[in-house]
VMD Tcl script that draws the C-alpha trace (Angstrom):
set ca {
  {9.24 -18.59 -56.04}
  {9.43 -19.04 -52.28}
  {11.19 -15.69 -51.88}
  {8.41 -13.94 -53.77}
  {5.73 -15.57 -51.60}
  {7.54 -14.62 -48.38}
  {8.07 -11.08 -49.62}
  {4.42 -10.74 -50.62}
  {3.24 -12.17 -47.29}
  {5.50 -9.75 -45.40}
  {4.13 -6.80 -47.36}
  {0.52 -7.84 -46.75}
  {1.23 -8.33 -43.05}
  {2.88 -4.92 -42.74}
  {0.00 -3.14 -44.49}
  {-2.56 -4.99 -42.37}
  {-0.84 -4.14 -39.09}
  {-0.41 -0.46 -39.90}
  {-4.06 -0.06 -40.82}
  {-5.34 -1.16 -37.40}
  {-3.31 1.21 -35.26}
  {-3.77 4.29 -33.13}
  {-6.52 6.68 -34.21}
  {-5.44 9.65 -32.07}
  {-8.32 9.43 -29.59}
  {-8.53 8.64 -25.90}
  {-9.94 5.40 -24.52}
  {-11.64 7.32 -21.70}
  {-12.80 10.95 -21.92}
  {-11.14 11.67 -18.56}
  {-7.69 10.92 -20.03}
  {-7.99 14.10 -22.11}
  {-6.54 17.04 -20.18}
  {-9.36 19.24 -21.50}
  {-11.77 17.22 -19.34}
  {-9.74 17.01 -16.12}
  {-11.73 19.74 -14.37}
  {-15.14 18.33 -15.28}
  {-17.24 16.89 -12.47}
  {-17.50 13.43 -14.06}
  {-13.70 13.13 -14.08}
  {-13.28 13.90 -10.38}
  {-14.30 12.06 -7.20}
  {-16.80 10.97 -6.07}
  {-18.55 10.66 -9.45}
  {-15.78 8.78 -11.25}
  {-14.77 6.42 -8.43}
  {-17.38 3.75 -9.09}
  {-16.39 3.40 -12.75}
  {-12.65 3.80 -12.07}
  {-12.28 6.55 -14.66}
  {-10.98 9.39 -12.51}
  {-8.37 11.50 -14.28}
  {-5.95 11.09 -11.39}
  {-6.09 7.30 -11.78}
  {-5.91 7.22 -15.58}
  {-2.95 9.55 -16.12}
  {-0.76 8.48 -13.22}
  {0.33 10.08 -9.97}
  {3.26 12.08 -11.36}
  {1.26 13.72 -14.15}
  {-1.71 14.40 -11.87}
  {0.48 15.94 -9.14}
  {2.18 18.23 -11.67}
  {-1.21 19.29 -12.99}
  {-2.46 20.06 -9.49}
  {0.69 22.09 -8.70}
  {0.32 24.14 -11.90}
  {-3.37 24.70 -11.15}
  {-2.59 26.08 -7.69}
  {0.32 28.13 -9.04}
  {-1.79 29.69 -11.82}
  {-4.71 30.43 -9.62}
}
mol new
graphics top color blue
foreach p $ca { graphics top sphere $p radius 0.5 }
foreach p [lrange $ca 0 end-1] q [lrange $ca 1 end] { graphics top cylinder $p $q radius 0.2 }
display resetview
């Protein structure tokens, strides 16, 4: 009987945890690369809220994006 209870509890826990996961969205709009060139995602507008794209995605990703932007015109 104890094995059945543990098994049932494990199943319920697994189903509960998988239903509260990632929904595919971004926490901040400026994390989405489609918004990186928008004014609200670039200084000075975003500095007070701390939501600048360069700060949210990390230095390496931001530098690569800037290099590709210059390279592509």
